[in-house]
PLY file of the C-alpha trace (Angstrom):
ply
format ascii 1.0
element vertex 389
property float x
property float y
property float z
element edge 388
property int vertex1
property int vertex2
end_header
31.88 -12.31 1.72
30.15 -9.64 -0.36
27.74 -7.19 1.21
24.85 -8.81 -0.67
25.84 -12.28 0.53
26.11 -11.01 4.09
22.64 -9.49 3.86
21.19 -12.78 2.60
23.13 -14.66 5.27
21.44 -12.68 8.03
18.04 -13.71 6.69
19.17 -17.31 6.17
19.84 -17.63 9.88
16.35 -16.34 10.60
14.78 -18.59 7.98
16.43 -21.79 9.16
15.54 -20.94 12.75
11.81 -21.26 12.06
9.78 -24.17 13.31
9.18 -26.74 10.52
5.76 -26.51 8.89
3.35 -28.86 7.14
4.92 -30.30 3.94
2.91 -28.11 1.53
3.66 -24.98 3.55
7.32 -25.84 4.06
7.72 -26.36 0.32
6.10 -22.98 -0.33
8.42 -21.30 2.17
11.56 -22.92 0.77
10.67 -22.06 -2.80
10.05 -18.46 -1.78
13.33 -18.17 0.12
15.18 -19.57 -2.89
13.52 -16.86 -4.97
14.56 -14.22 -2.44
18.20 -15.35 -2.46
18.13 -15.32 -6.27
16.81 -11.77 -6.46
18.37 -10.15 -3.39
17.19 -6.76 -2.21
16.53 -4.26 -5.01
18.89 -1.34 -5.48
18.55 2.10 -7.02
19.95 0.58 -10.23
16.61 -1.19 -10.63
14.19 1.02 -12.56
11.29 0.26 -10.21
13.40 1.33 -7.21
15.51 4.13 -8.65
14.16 6.75 -6.21
13.90 4.50 -3.15
17.01 3.21 -1.44
16.22 0.16 0.70
19.81 -0.18 1.94
18.72 0.71 5.51
16.49 -2.38 5.42
19.03 -4.60 3.69
21.85 -3.68 6.08
19.85 -3.97 9.30
20.17 -7.17 11.31
16.54 -7.98 12.07
16.21 -10.67 14.69
13.06 -12.41 15.81
9.77 -12.55 13.97
7.10 -10.46 15.65
4.38 -12.43 17.48
1.24 -13.43 15.60
-1.83 -11.25 15.89
-5.38 -12.01 17.05
-7.75 -12.85 14.22
-5.15 -14.67 12.15
-5.32 -18.36 11.38
-2.23 -20.60 11.16
-1.30 -20.93 7.49
-1.14 -24.71 7.94
-4.84 -24.67 8.93
-5.96 -22.60 5.97
-9.04 -24.20 4.37
-8.91 -25.42 0.80
-10.87 -22.32 -0.29
-7.89 -20.27 0.87
-5.05 -22.55 -0.19
-6.11 -22.54 -3.81
-5.68 -18.74 -3.91
-2.73 -18.18 -1.57
0.31 -16.89 -3.43
-1.33 -16.94 -6.86
-1.64 -13.19 -7.40
1.10 -11.15 -5.71
4.13 -10.64 -8.01
7.17 -12.63 -6.91
9.49 -9.72 -6.20
12.07 -9.90 -3.42
9.83 -8.54 -0.66
6.86 -10.75 -1.56
9.20 -13.75 -1.63
10.57 -12.80 1.78
7.04 -12.52 3.15
6.16 -15.99 1.85
9.38 -17.44 3.23
8.24 -16.41 6.71
4.59 -17.29 6.16
3.15 -18.38 9.49
-0.33 -16.92 10.00
-2.88 -15.57 7.54
-5.65 -13.03 8.00
-8.20 -14.89 5.90
-11.78 -14.02 5.04
-14.13 -15.66 2.57
-17.43 -14.00 1.70
-19.94 -16.48 0.31
-21.87 -16.00 -2.91
-24.48 -13.25 -2.76
-23.74 -12.28 0.86
-23.75 -8.55 1.71
-21.63 -7.94 4.81
-22.94 -5.03 6.83
-19.89 -4.65 9.10
-16.32 -4.10 7.84
-13.71 -6.85 8.03
-11.11 -5.16 10.28
-7.51 -6.38 10.14
-5.17 -4.70 12.62
-1.40 -5.15 12.49
0.59 -3.87 15.48
4.33 -4.37 16.04
6.49 -3.22 18.94
10.26 -2.86 18.77
12.14 -4.88 21.36
15.14 -3.90 23.46
18.26 -5.55 22.07
16.65 -6.68 18.82
14.94 -5.48 15.67
11.80 -7.55 15.03
10.48 -8.30 11.57
6.79 -8.88 10.77
5.38 -10.41 7.59
1.59 -9.97 7.71
-0.28 -11.97 5.09
-3.87 -11.18 4.16
-6.11 -13.14 1.81
-9.65 -12.02 1.00
-11.82 -14.15 -1.29
-15.14 -12.58 -2.28
-17.51 -14.90 -4.16
-19.64 -13.76 -7.13
-22.32 -11.24 -6.23
-21.01 -10.74 -2.68
-20.22 -7.37 -1.10
-17.83 -6.45 1.70
-15.69 -3.71 3.21
-12.12 -4.30 4.38
-10.06 -2.06 6.67
-6.35 -2.77 7.14
-4.50 -0.78 9.81
-0.74 -0.84 10.41
0.85 0.74 13.47
3.53 0.11 16.08
6.19 1.43 18.42
9.96 1.62 18.15
12.25 0.29 15.43
11.00 -2.67 13.37
10.29 -3.88 9.83
6.82 -4.64 8.48
6.73 -6.49 5.16
3.06 -7.05 4.24
1.32 -8.86 1.39
-2.41 -8.64 0.69
-4.21 -10.62 -2.01
-7.86 -9.89 -2.86
-9.94 -11.98 -5.25
-13.34 -10.59 -6.28
-15.68 -12.85 -8.26
-18.08 -11.82 -11.01
-20.30 -8.95 -9.91
-18.68 -8.69 -6.47
-18.29 -5.30 -4.75
-15.27 -4.67 -2.50
-14.53 -1.43 -0.64
-10.99 -1.47 0.79
-9.10 0.89 3.09
-5.50 0.78 4.24
-4.24 3.13 6.95
-0.51 3.06 7.60
0.48 4.77 10.86
3.76 3.01 11.63
6.19 4.49 14.15
8.66 7.15 13.01
11.50 4.59 13.21
9.78 1.78 11.33
10.26 0.42 7.82
7.07 -0.46 5.95
6.95 -2.36 2.65
3.58 -3.58 1.38
2.27 -5.28 -1.74
-1.42 -5.57 -2.58
-2.62 -7.46 -5.64
-6.27 -7.54 -6.66
-7.92 -9.82 -9.24
-11.37 -8.73 -10.42
-13.98 -10.91 -12.06
-16.40 -9.83 -14.74
-18.40 -6.68 -13.77
-16.79 -6.62 -10.31
-16.35 -3.26 -8.58
-13.31 -2.53 -6.40
-12.41 0.66 -4.52
-9.33 1.24 -2.38
-8.06 4.18 -0.33
-4.42 3.98 0.73
-3.49 6.42 3.51
0.25 6.67 4.32
1.18 8.70 7.38
3.99 6.96 9.29
7.28 5.16 8.89
10.84 6.23 8.30
10.71 4.53 4.89
7.49 3.29 3.32
6.81 1.58 0.01
3.38 0.63 -1.33
2.92 -1.54 -4.42
-0.68 -1.84 -5.58
-1.78 -3.86 -8.58
-5.32 -4.36 -9.92
-6.22 -6.58 -12.87
-9.61 -5.88 -14.43
-11.82 -8.34 -16.31
-14.57 -7.48 -18.79
-16.83 -4.70 -17.54
-15.15 -4.41 -14.15
-14.43 -1.11 -12.42
-11.59 -0.03 -10.13
-11.09 3.15 -8.11
-7.59 3.53 -6.67
-7.11 6.54 -4.39
-4.33 7.50 -2.01
-3.13 10.19 0.37
0.44 10.44 1.67
1.83 12.90 4.24
5.55 13.06 4.96
7.60 15.39 7.15
11.11 15.55 8.60
13.25 13.00 6.72
10.42 10.56 5.94
10.30 8.84 2.56
7.24 7.25 0.92
7.03 5.50 -2.45
3.72 4.61 -4.10
3.79 2.34 -7.15
0.48 1.41 -8.76
-0.35 -0.76 -11.78
-3.90 -0.85 -13.16
-4.09 -3.59 -15.78
-7.04 -3.51 -18.16
-6.94 -7.08 -19.45
-10.43 -7.23 -21.00
-12.87 -4.87 -22.78
-15.25 -2.32 -21.22
-13.20 -1.77 -18.06
-13.24 1.51 -16.13
-10.64 2.83 -13.72
-10.17 6.07 -11.80
-7.08 6.93 -9.81
-6.37 9.96 -7.61
-3.30 10.20 -5.39
-2.50 13.31 -3.34
0.70 14.03 -1.43
1.74 16.63 1.14
5.47 17.06 1.79
7.23 19.17 4.40
10.69 19.41 5.97
13.38 17.40 4.14
10.99 14.61 3.26
10.72 12.86 -0.10
8.03 10.99 -1.98
7.58 8.98 -5.16
4.49 8.35 -7.21
4.73 5.94 -10.14
1.35 5.05 -11.61
1.07 2.78 -14.63
-2.07 2.06 -16.61
-1.87 -0.88 -19.00
-4.53 -1.41 -21.68
-4.12 -4.82 -23.29
-4.68 -5.47 -26.98
-8.15 -6.92 -26.47
-9.26 -4.33 -23.89
-11.30 -2.15 -26.25
-13.72 0.45 -24.84
-11.49 1.02 -21.81
-12.10 4.25 -19.87
-9.27 5.20 -17.52
-8.19 8.37 -15.73
-5.18 8.90 -13.48
-4.21 12.02 -11.49
-1.40 12.75 -9.04
-1.37 16.07 -7.15
1.35 17.17 -4.74
1.56 20.04 -2.27
5.15 20.87 -1.34
5.43 23.03 1.79
9.22 23.20 2.05
12.07 24.15 -0.28
13.93 21.01 0.83
11.17 18.48 0.18
11.41 16.42 -3.04
8.72 14.65 -5.08
9.36 12.39 -8.09
6.16 11.67 -10.01
5.76 9.53 -13.10
2.29 8.74 -14.44
2.42 6.21 -17.30
0.07 4.94 -20.00
0.80 1.76 -21.94
-1.98 1.40 -24.52
-2.11 -1.55 -26.91
-5.77 -1.12 -27.97
-7.12 1.59 -30.27
-10.69 2.25 -29.09
-10.06 3.65 -25.61
-10.34 6.83 -23.57
-7.36 7.32 -21.25
-5.93 10.40 -19.54
-3.25 11.03 -16.97
-1.57 13.99 -15.33
0.52 15.20 -12.41
0.87 18.53 -10.62
3.38 19.86 -8.08
2.71 23.14 -6.32
2.90 25.22 -3.17
0.21 26.91 -1.12
-1.59 29.52 -3.15
-0.38 32.99 -2.13
-3.70 34.63 -3.02
-5.64 32.17 -0.87
-3.27 32.77 2.03
-3.68 36.53 1.64
-7.46 36.21 1.46
-7.66 34.21 4.69
-5.29 36.58 6.48
-7.36 39.54 5.31
-10.29 37.94 7.11
-8.41 38.00 10.40
-6.99 34.45 10.26
-3.34 34.19 11.32
-0.76 33.00 8.79
-0.04 29.75 10.60
-3.73 28.88 10.89
-4.30 29.85 7.25
-1.51 27.47 6.16
-3.09 24.69 8.17
-6.56 25.30 6.74
-5.34 25.29 3.15
-3.29 22.15 3.71
-6.27 20.42 5.26
-8.51 21.48 2.37
-6.05 19.90 -0.09
-6.27 16.54 1.71
-9.99 16.67 2.50
-10.93 15.62 -1.04
-9.54 12.13 -0.33
-10.81 11.93 3.26
-14.36 12.80 2.19
-14.42 9.74 -0.08
-14.10 7.39 2.90
-17.53 5.85 3.41
-17.01 4.53 6.95
-17.96 7.40 9.26
-15.97 6.15 12.26
-12.80 5.66 10.21
-13.24 9.04 8.54
-13.64 10.76 11.91
-10.55 9.06 13.37
-8.48 10.04 10.36
-9.66 13.63 10.50
-8.45 13.86 14.10
-5.04 12.40 13.24
-4.68 14.62 10.20
-5.77 17.70 12.14
-2.79 17.21 14.46
-0.44 16.88 11.52
-1.84 19.95 9.79
-1.34 21.89 13.01
2.35 20.92 12.87
2.60 22.04 9.23
0.94 25.35 10.09
3.82 26.22 12.41
6.58 25.38 9.97
0 1
1 2
2 3
3 4
4 5
5 6
6 7
7 8
8 9
9 10
10 11
11 12
12 13
13 14
14 15
15 16
16 17
17 18
18 19
19 20
20 21
21 22
22 23
23 24
24 25
25 26
26 27
27 28
28 29
29 30
30 31
31 32
32 33
33 34
34 35
35 36
36 37
37 38
38 39
39 40
40 41
41 42
42 43
43 44
44 45
45 46
46 47
47 48
48 49
49 50
50 51
51 52
52 53
53 54
54 55
55 56
56 57
57 58
58 59
59 60
60 61
61 62
62 63
63 64
64 65
65 66
66 67
67 68
68 69
69 70
70 71
71 72
72 73
73 74
74 75
75 76
76 77
77 78
78 79
79 80
80 81
81 82
82 83
83 84
84 85
85 86
86 87
87 88
88 89
89 90
90 91
91 92
92 93
93 94
94 95
95 96
96 97
97 98
98 99
99 100
100 101
101 102
102 103
103 104
104 105
105 106
106 107
107 108
108 109
109 110
110 111
111 112
112 113
113 114
114 115
115 116
116 117
117 118
118 119
119 120
120 121
121 122
122 123
123 124
124 125
125 126
126 127
127 128
128 129
129 130
130 131
131 132
132 133
133 134
134 135
135 136
136 137
137 138
138 139
139 140
140 141
141 142
142 143
143 144
144 145
145 146
146 147
147 148
148 149
149 150
150 151
151 152
152 153
153 154
154 155
155 156
156 157
157 158
158 159
159 160
160 161
161 162
162 163
163 164
164 165
165 166
166 167
167 168
168 169
169 170
170 171
171 172
172 173
173 174
174 175
175 176
176 177
177 178
178 179
179 180
180 181
181 182
182 183
183 184
184 185
185 186
186 187
187 188
188 189
189 190
190 191
191 192
192 193
193 194
194 195
195 196
196 197
197 198
198 199
199 200
200 201
201 202
202 203
203 204
204 205
205 206
206 207
207 208
208 209
209 210
210 211
211 212
212 213
213 214
214 215
215 216
216 217
217 218
218 219
219 220
220 221
221 222
222 223
223 224
224 225
225 226
226 227
227 228
228 229
229 230
230 231
231 232
232 233
233 234
234 235
235 236
236 237
237 238
238 239
239 240
240 241
241 242
242 243
243 244
244 245
245 246
246 247
247 248
248 249
249 250
250 251
251 252
252 253
253 254
254 255
255 256
256 257
257 258
258 259
259 260
260 261
261 262
262 263
263 264
264 265
265 266
266 267
267 268
268 269
269 270
270 271
271 272
272 273
273 274
274 275
275 276
276 277
277 278
278 279
279 280
280 281
281 282
282 283
283 284
284 285
285 286
286 287
287 288
288 289
289 290
290 291
291 292
292 293
293 294
294 295
295 296
296 297
297 298
298 299
299 300
300 301
301 302
302 303
303 304
304 305
305 306
306 307
307 308
308 309
309 310
310 311
311 312
312 313
313 314
314 315
315 316
316 317
317 318
318 319
319 320
320 321
321 322
322 323
323 324
324 325
325 326
326 327
327 328
328 329
329 330
330 331
331 332
332 333
333 334
334 335
335 336
336 337
337 338
338 339
339 340
340 341
341 342
342 343
343 344
344 345
345 346
346 347
347 348
348 349
349 350
350 351
351 352
352 353
353 354
354 355
355 356
356 357
357 358
358 359
359 360
360 361
361 362
362 363
363 364
364 365
365 366
366 367
367 368
368 369
369 370
370 371
371 372
372 373
373 374
374 375
375 376
376 377
377 378
378 379
379 380
380 381
381 382
382 383
383 384
384 385
385 386
386 387
387 388
């Protein structure tokens, strides 16, 4: 038996051990698992995964799906308004297929036409490693926002011990809808985190997301947004890695129709022997004239052993557009450090202050005061660790 076949075999045992589902759901699961076995886990020979080795996930023998979470509905009970959208948007890569194969519960929210939700939709995912077994969790989130509606979504991922979270989020925003989305990933230091989010925007819809990656031994975030005519997307992210952590952020902003606007800013802070990847692709389709798009990736590298691979991309098939992209990699500014120390601030504290200032640009864009305050406290602790490197 080849290594690949053995890896698939481990998951086959888990898949066949599930309780049978309703016919429509069982068919969806089986089709997805067939897709997973066809693809297998990606390797570093695949262009999209060349800097991220998922062998630690593929080789691990995960046993036992993590328990469902409060606030989820059984997939079999999903209303027709959810079923018609489920699985239509997320790309069918190996991890999405694996998620669908183990589809059990769905965090589902539908915002009716013209409704403005005052309170955020909070979706909390928590997994705990178990003695004698490595649990796997496949959170599925589906948000359907009707035309003219407005809402805020907060996804939080955390846990304890050694486990694997494989999440898929699909967001559908109708014409003129406004969606403000936040994802905070604070998995345990031993966890694996793979997540795919796909967003479909209607005409003149406005979507903003902030993706904060702090935890996990290995983390991968795939974010895709497809814009319609006149729609606008803001895609921001902040990633902090230390020790031997690895984080990979892949984004695709697809301008499918004219008069779309997108802004993207990702910032990374790396210390220790950590590594990070940023691959951001902007696609401007042939008919997407008058597109305005800007993409920026900035990285602060605090250690000689930390590694960042950054690749901003533009794929432009239209001729009347305004698109820019860029990436920077740097260290703490020596003059700024000297200036702070000359004002009586110790070197360690000065390092922490400058590191915090680099990240604050993203944190300040978070509109939810409570979430912003909680993040600032978590980040303050991390910056204190960096200061004493």
